C-alpha positions as CSV (number, residue, x, y, z in Angstrom):
1,M,25.3,-75.9,-19.9
2,T,28.8,-74.9,-21.1
3,R,30.2,-71.6,-20.0
4,P,31.2,-69.1,-22.7
5,R,34.9,-69.3,-23.6
6,L,35.3,-65.6,-23.1
7,E,33.7,-63.5,-20.4
8,T,33.3,-59.7,-19.8
9,A,35.1,-60.3,-16.5
10,E,38.3,-61.4,-18.4
11,V,38.3,-58.2,-20.4
12,F,37.9,-56.2,-17.2
13,R,40.5,-58.2,-15.4
14,T,43.1,-57.8,-18.2
15,H,42.5,-54.2,-19.2
16,G,40.6,-52.6,-16.3
17,D,43.7,-50.8,-14.9
18,E,44.6,-49.5,-18.3
19,F,41.0,-48.2,-18.8
20,L,41.1,-46.4,-15.4
21,R,44.4,-44.7,-16.2
22,Q,43.0,-43.6,-19.6
23,Y,39.4,-42.6,-18.7
24,G,38.8,-42.8,-15.0
25,A,35.4,-43.8,-13.6
26,N,33.0,-42.7,-10.9
27,A,32.4,-44.6,-7.7
28,V,29.4,-46.6,-9.0
29,Q,31.3,-47.6,-12.2
30,R,34.3,-48.7,-10.2
31,K,32.2,-50.8,-7.9
32,A,30.5,-52.6,-10.9
33,L,33.9,-53.2,-12.5
34,S,35.4,-54.6,-9.3
35,A,32.3,-56.8,-8.7
36,I,32.3,-58.3,-12.2
37,V,36.0,-59.1,-12.0
38,K,35.5,-61.0,-8.7
39,C,32.3,-62.7,-9.5
40,R,32.4,-66.5,-9.0
41,T,36.0,-66.5,-8.0
42,A,37.7,-67.4,-4.7
43,A,37.8,-63.6,-3.9
44,L,34.1,-63.9,-2.9
45,G,34.2,-67.3,-1.2
46,G,32.0,-70.2,-2.0
47,H,31.2,-73.7,-1.1
48,V,31.9,-77.4,-1.9
49,E,29.0,-79.6,-3.1
50,A,28.9,-83.4,-2.8
51,C,26.7,-85.9,-4.5
52,D,24.5,-88.0,-2.2
53,R,24.8,-91.0,-4.5
54,C,28.4,-91.0,-5.8
55,D,31.8,-89.5,-4.8
56,H,31.5,-86.5,-7.1
57,R,32.3,-83.1,-5.6
58,R,32.6,-79.7,-7.1
59,I,33.5,-76.2,-5.9
60,A,31.0,-73.4,-6.5
61,Y,32.1,-69.8,-5.9
62,N,29.7,-67.0,-4.9
63,S,28.2,-64.5,-7.3
64,C,28.8,-60.8,-6.9
65,R,25.0,-60.1,-7.4
66,N,25.8,-56.8,-9.0
67,R,22.9,-56.0,-11.3
68,H,25.3,-55.1,-14.2
69,C,27.1,-58.4,-14.1
70,P,26.4,-60.7,-17.1
71,K,26.8,-63.8,-15.0
72,C,24.4,-62.9,-12.2
73,Q,21.3,-62.0,-14.2
74,G,20.1,-65.5,-15.1
75,P,19.1,-66.6,-11.6
76,A,17.8,-63.1,-10.7
77,C,15.6,-63.2,-13.8
78,A,14.2,-66.6,-13.0
79,Q,13.2,-65.6,-9.5
80,W,11.7,-62.4,-10.7
81,M,9.7,-64.1,-13.4
82,E,8.4,-66.6,-10.9
83,A,7.1,-63.8,-8.8
84,R,5.4,-62.2,-11.9
85,A,3.6,-65.4,-13.0
86,A,0.7,-64.7,-10.7
87,E,0.2,-61.2,-12.1
88,L,-0.3,-62.2,-15.7
89,L,-3.7,-62.1,-17.3
90,P,-5.1,-64.5,-20.0
91,V,-5.2,-61.8,-22.7
92,P,-2.9,-60.8,-25.5
93,Y,-0.1,-58.4,-24.6
94,F,1.4,-55.4,-26.5
95,H,5.1,-54.3,-26.5
96,V,5.5,-50.5,-26.7
97,V,8.9,-48.9,-26.9
98,F,9.6,-45.2,-26.1
99,T,13.0,-43.8,-27.3
100,L,14.9,-40.7,-26.2
101,P,16.3,-38.6,-29.1
102,T,20.0,-39.0,-29.7
103,A,20.6,-35.2,-29.1
104,L,19.5,-35.7,-25.5
105,G,22.1,-38.4,-24.8
106,P,24.8,-36.1,-23.4
107,L,22.3,-34.6,-21.0
108,A,21.2,-38.0,-19.9
109,L,24.8,-39.1,-19.2
110,G,25.4,-36.0,-17.2
111,N,22.2,-36.3,-15.2
112,P,21.2,-40.0,-15.3
113,R,19.0,-40.2,-12.3
114,I,16.9,-37.2,-13.4
115,V,16.7,-37.9,-17.1
116,Y,16.1,-41.6,-16.9
117,G,13.5,-41.1,-14.2
118,L,11.8,-38.6,-16.4
119,L,11.9,-41.0,-19.4
120,L,10.2,-43.7,-17.4
121,Q,7.7,-41.3,-15.9
122,A,6.8,-39.6,-19.2
123,A,6.3,-42.9,-21.0
124,A,4.1,-44.2,-18.2
125,E,2.0,-41.0,-18.0
126,T,1.6,-41.1,-21.8
127,L,0.3,-44.6,-21.9
128,S,-2.1,-44.1,-19.0
129,E,-3.5,-40.8,-20.3
130,V,-4.0,-41.8,-23.9
131,A,-5.5,-45.2,-22.9
132,A,-7.9,-43.5,-20.6
133,D,-9.2,-41.2,-23.4
134,P,-12.7,-42.5,-24.5
135,Q,-11.6,-41.7,-28.1
136,H,-9.0,-44.4,-27.9
137,L,-9.5,-47.2,-25.3
138,G,-11.3,-45.5,-22.5
139,A,-10.0,-47.7,-19.7
140,E,-7.4,-47.9,-16.9
141,I,-4.5,-50.0,-18.0
142,G,-1.7,-51.7,-16.1
143,F,1.8,-52.3,-17.4
144,L,5.4,-53.0,-16.7
145,S,8.3,-50.7,-17.9
146,V,12.0,-51.6,-18.2
147,L,14.7,-49.0,-18.9
148,H,17.5,-50.0,-21.4
149,T,20.3,-47.5,-22.1
150,W,22.2,-49.4,-24.9
151,G,22.1,-50.4,-28.5
152,Q,23.6,-53.6,-29.9
153,N,26.9,-51.8,-30.5
154,L,27.0,-50.8,-26.8
155,L,26.6,-47.1,-27.7
156,H,24.3,-44.9,-25.6
157,H,20.6,-45.4,-26.7
158,P,18.1,-44.8,-23.8
159,H,14.7,-46.3,-24.4
160,V,11.9,-47.9,-22.3
161,H,10.2,-51.2,-23.1
162,C,6.6,-51.4,-21.9
163,V,4.6,-54.7,-21.8
164,V,0.9,-54.0,-21.6
165,P,-2.2,-56.2,-21.4
166,A,-4.5,-55.6,-24.4
167,G,-7.3,-54.0,-22.5
168,G,-8.1,-52.4,-19.2
169,I,-10.7,-51.7,-16.5
170,S,-13.7,-49.5,-17.4
171,P,-14.0,-46.2,-15.5
172,D,-16.9,-47.6,-13.4
173,G,-15.0,-50.8,-12.7
174,T,-17.7,-53.1,-13.9
175,R,-16.2,-54.5,-17.1
176,W,-13.0,-55.3,-19.0
177,V,-12.5,-53.1,-22.0
178,R,-10.8,-55.1,-24.8
179,C,-8.6,-53.6,-27.5
180,R,-9.5,-53.9,-31.1
181,N,-7.9,-56.9,-32.8
182,G,-4.2,-56.2,-33.4
183,F,-4.4,-52.5,-32.4
184,F,-3.6,-50.9,-29.1
185,L,-3.1,-47.1,-29.2
186,P,-2.1,-44.7,-32.1
187,V,1.7,-44.3,-32.0
188,R,1.6,-40.8,-33.5
189,V,-0.5,-39.6,-30.6
190,L,1.7,-41.5,-28.1
191,S,4.8,-39.9,-29.7
192,R,3.5,-36.3,-29.4
193,V,2.2,-36.7,-25.9
194,F,5.4,-38.4,-24.8
195,R,7.5,-35.6,-26.2
196,G,5.4,-32.9,-24.5
197,K,5.5,-34.6,-21.1
198,F,9.2,-35.3,-21.2
199,I,10.1,-31.7,-22.2
200,A,7.8,-30.2,-19.6
201,G,9.4,-32.4,-16.9
202,L,12.9,-31.4,-18.1
203,K,12.0,-27.7,-17.9
204,R,10.7,-28.2,-14.3
205,A,13.9,-30.0,-13.4
206,A,16.0,-27.2,-14.9
207,A,14.0,-24.5,-13.1
208,G,14.5,-26.3,-9.9
209,G,18.3,-26.4,-10.4
210,Q,18.4,-30.2,-10.7
211,L,20.1,-30.3,-14.1
212,T,23.6,-29.7,-15.4
213,P,23.2,-28.8,-19.1
214,P,25.7,-30.2,-21.5
215,A,28.6,-27.9,-22.2
216,A,28.1,-27.9,-26.0
217,A,24.7,-26.1,-25.9
218,S,22.3,-24.4,-23.6
219,L,19.2,-26.4,-22.5
220,E,16.9,-24.0,-24.3
221,R,18.7,-24.4,-27.6
222,L,18.8,-28.2,-27.1
223,L,15.0,-28.4,-26.5
224,D,14.4,-26.2,-29.5
225,Q,16.3,-28.7,-31.6
226,V,14.5,-31.9,-30.4
227,V,11.0,-30.4,-30.3
228,R,10.9,-30.0,-34.1
229,H,10.8,-33.7,-34.7
230,D,8.5,-36.6,-33.8
231,W,10.0,-38.8,-31.2
232,V,10.2,-42.5,-31.8
233,V,7.5,-44.7,-30.3
234,Y,6.9,-48.2,-31.6
235,A,4.2,-50.6,-30.8
236,K,4.6,-54.3,-31.7
237,R,1.7,-56.5,-32.6
238,P,0.2,-58.5,-29.6
239,F,1.7,-61.8,-28.6
240,G,0.4,-64.9,-26.8
241,G,-0.7,-66.0,-23.3
242,P,1.1,-66.1,-19.9
243,R,3.8,-68.5,-20.8
244,Q,4.8,-66.5,-23.9
245,V,4.7,-63.3,-22.0
246,L,7.0,-64.7,-19.3
247,K,9.5,-65.9,-22.0
248,Y,9.2,-62.5,-23.7
249,L,9.8,-60.6,-20.5
250,A,12.9,-62.6,-19.8
251,R,14.5,-61.1,-22.9
252,Y,14.2,-57.5,-21.4
253,T,13.9,-57.3,-17.6
254,H,17.4,-58.5,-16.4
255,R,19.5,-57.8,-19.5
256,V,22.8,-56.0,-19.2
257,A,24.6,-54.1,-21.9
258,I,26.1,-57.2,-23.4
259,S,26.0,-60.9,-22.6
260,N,29.0,-63.1,-22.5
261,R,27.6,-65.3,-25.3
262,R,28.1,-62.4,-27.7
263,L,31.8,-62.1,-27.1
264,V,34.0,-63.7,-29.7
265,A,37.7,-63.0,-28.9
266,L,40.1,-60.9,-26.8
267,R,43.3,-60.6,-28.7
268,D,46.2,-58.0,-28.9
269,G,44.2,-55.6,-26.6
270,R,41.1,-55.7,-28.8
271,V,37.7,-57.3,-28.2
272,T,35.5,-58.8,-30.9
273,F,31.8,-59.3,-30.3
274,R,28.6,-60.1,-32.3
275,W,25.9,-57.5,-32.8
276,K,22.7,-57.1,-34.8
277,N,22.6,-54.3,-37.3
278,Y,18.9,-53.4,-37.3
279,A,19.5,-50.7,-39.9
280,Q,20.2,-53.7,-42.3
281,G,17.3,-55.9,-41.3
282,G,18.8,-57.3,-38.1
283,R,21.8,-59.0,-39.8
284,T,24.4,-60.3,-37.4
285,R,27.8,-58.6,-37.7
286,S,31.1,-58.7,-35.8
287,M,32.6,-55.6,-34.3
288,T,36.1,-55.2,-32.9
289,L,37.0,-52.4,-30.4
290,A,40.0,-51.6,-28.3
291,A,39.5,-53.3,-24.9
292,T,39.5,-49.9,-23.2
293,E,36.8,-48.6,-25.6
294,F,34.8,-51.8,-24.9
295,I,35.0,-51.2,-21.2
296,R,34.1,-47.5,-21.6
297,R,31.0,-48.3,-23.6
298,F,30.0,-51.0,-21.1
299,L,30.3,-48.6,-18.1
300,L,28.2,-46.0,-19.9
301,H,25.2,-48.2,-18.9
302,V,25.9,-48.5,-15.2
303,L,22.9,-47.0,-13.5
304,P,23.0,-44.8,-10.3
305,T,22.9,-46.6,-7.0
306,G,19.3,-47.4,-6.0
307,F,17.8,-46.4,-9.4
308,M,14.8,-48.7,-10.2
309,K,14.9,-49.7,-13.9
310,I,11.9,-52.0,-13.7
311,R,8.7,-50.3,-12.6
312,H,5.0,-51.1,-12.5
313,Y,2.1,-48.7,-13.3
314,G,-1.7,-48.4,-13.5
315,F,-3.5,-51.4,-12.0
316,L,-0.1,-53.2,-11.6
317,A,1.3,-50.4,-9.4
318,N,2.5,-51.9,-6.1
319,R,-0.1,-50.2,-3.8
320,F,-3.0,-51.4,-6.0
321,R,-1.7,-54.6,-7.4
322,A,-3.4,-57.2,-5.2
323,A,-6.9,-55.6,-5.2
324,K,-6.8,-54.6,-8.9
325,R,-5.5,-58.0,-9.9
326,E,-8.5,-59.7,-8.3
327,L,-10.8,-57.3,-10.0
328,C,-9.2,-58.0,-13.4
329,R,-9.6,-61.7,-12.9
330,K,-13.2,-61.2,-11.8
331,L,-14.0,-59.1,-14.9
332,L,-12.3,-61.7,-17.1
333,H,-14.0,-64.6,-15.4
334,V,-10.7,-66.2,-14.4
335,P,-10.7,-68.5,-11.3
336,T,-8.3,-67.3,-8.6
337,A,-8.0,-70.5,-6.5
338,E,-4.7,-72.4,-6.7
339,P,-4.7,-76.1,-7.3
340,A,-3.5,-78.4,-4.5
341,D,-0.3,-79.5,-6.5
342,G,1.5,-76.3,-5.8
343,T,0.9,-74.7,-9.2
344,A,-1.0,-71.6,-10.2
345,S,-3.7,-71.9,-12.9
346,L,-4.1,-68.9,-15.2
347,G,-6.6,-68.9,-18.1
348,G,-6.1,-72.6,-18.7
349,E,-2.3,-72.5,-18.4
350,T,-0.4,-73.9,-15.5
351,L,2.4,-71.9,-14.0
352,P,4.8,-72.8,-11.2
353,S,4.0,-71.6,-7.7
354,R,6.5,-69.6,-5.6
355,D,5.8,-71.9,-2.7
356,V,7.3,-74.9,-4.3
357,E,10.7,-75.6,-2.7
358,P,13.6,-75.7,-5.3
359,R,15.3,-79.1,-5.3
360,A,19.0,-79.6,-4.9
361,P,20.8,-79.6,-8.3
362,R,21.2,-83.0,-10.0
363,C,24.7,-84.5,-10.0
364,P,26.4,-84.0,-13.5
365,H,28.5,-87.1,-12.9
366,C,26.0,-89.9,-12.1
367,A,22.8,-88.0,-13.2
368,E,21.0,-89.7,-10.3
369,G,22.1,-88.1,-7.1
370,R,21.6,-84.6,-5.8
371,L,24.4,-82.1,-4.9
372,H,24.4,-80.8,-1.3
373,V,26.7,-78.3,0.4
374,I,29.3,-79.9,2.7
375,L,31.9,-77.1,3.0
376,E,31.7,-73.4,3.1
377,L,34.6,-71.4,1.7
378,L,34.9,-68.0,3.3
379,P,36.5,-65.1,1.3
380,P,40.2,-64.5,2.0
381,R,41.0,-61.9,4.6
382,R,42.7,-58.8,3.3
383,G,46.4,-59.7,2.9
384,S,45.7,-63.4,3.0
385,A,46.2,-65.6,-0.1
386,C,43.8,-68.4,0.7
387,A,40.2,-68.8,1.9
388,T,39.2,-70.3,5.2
389,A,36.7,-73.3,5.2
390,T,33.9,-74.2,7.5
391,I,32.6,-77.8,7.4
392,L,28.8,-77.9,7.2
393,Y,28.2,-81.6,6.5
394,E,30.7,-84.4,6.4
395,D,28.6,-87.6,5.9
396,T,27.9,-87.9,2.2
397,S,26.7,-91.5,2.3
């Protein structure tokens, strides 16, 4: 796989100091900026790999593992998806999106931990409550929620993606209640319940002194403005089985504001990148911004330290997951035993098991051997220009 010609790290490395002089940044944003610049460079150390068949060697530098880094999310996503494989059910899945009104954006940027937490909580309570209503589904559902704060143009656009099995556990726990074909829950009802729950939570937070209202308007005036309109809730049609769900989830769970593949050019202090204009049917366009404005927009989406942007609810909540998962499989008549070959079977589909040991990467030179670490490169000490090395393995025959 070829690396993109231009990376976000290069933009940060070239124009980061200029951005800090012009805009400044909080401690979490500075940490993310620094980590992305150092990612997979000698500054973080690394190791030397050698092929066990030929003489090929290569240097691999360590990742920063910052969750906002475009280069670190691929491996993290793969590991996370592997862990989720055992939780998927052989039923269709719906994708529901809850969006915060644009007018509440400044409040969210000033109070990210509170507002984003309320956004996730209000969306989860709305889905669970409406689904439990006998007039709709009348069942306990389980789902995964992922917070995104950006649009394709990198502007602030907080919304929550929820991936939900098409059905749930009956109130007495004796049967699986299926959704009607192609229909989950009425979006107009979801929208109004979501709006009410979020505003109620915001008022409680304000009464408890947890919020700093935006300078432009009082919180009361702001809420009067947003309560007059329906809030955007969108439910997509159901999609396939476990493999399709895993592939679908990979598009949302470990995304950052922009991937390196969307970057086109860095020239004369300006960054050009590709974006999809959904107002024009999802047509791909190019946008050019000053490098400092590009960095400013990127850092808008750096989340508070320790904030969990991926959360599980209902019968997928952490404390119920194991027991409720077995109950769901029983109600769906799905076998729970794992085959002896180290794979997990789910509704007729075979998924990889987490217990299978990953093999060493194949040599890109001879395509037959495997690459093994023979030398560890430690990060340079402060004030030192070069890294130190530790020999781990010398015999490559």
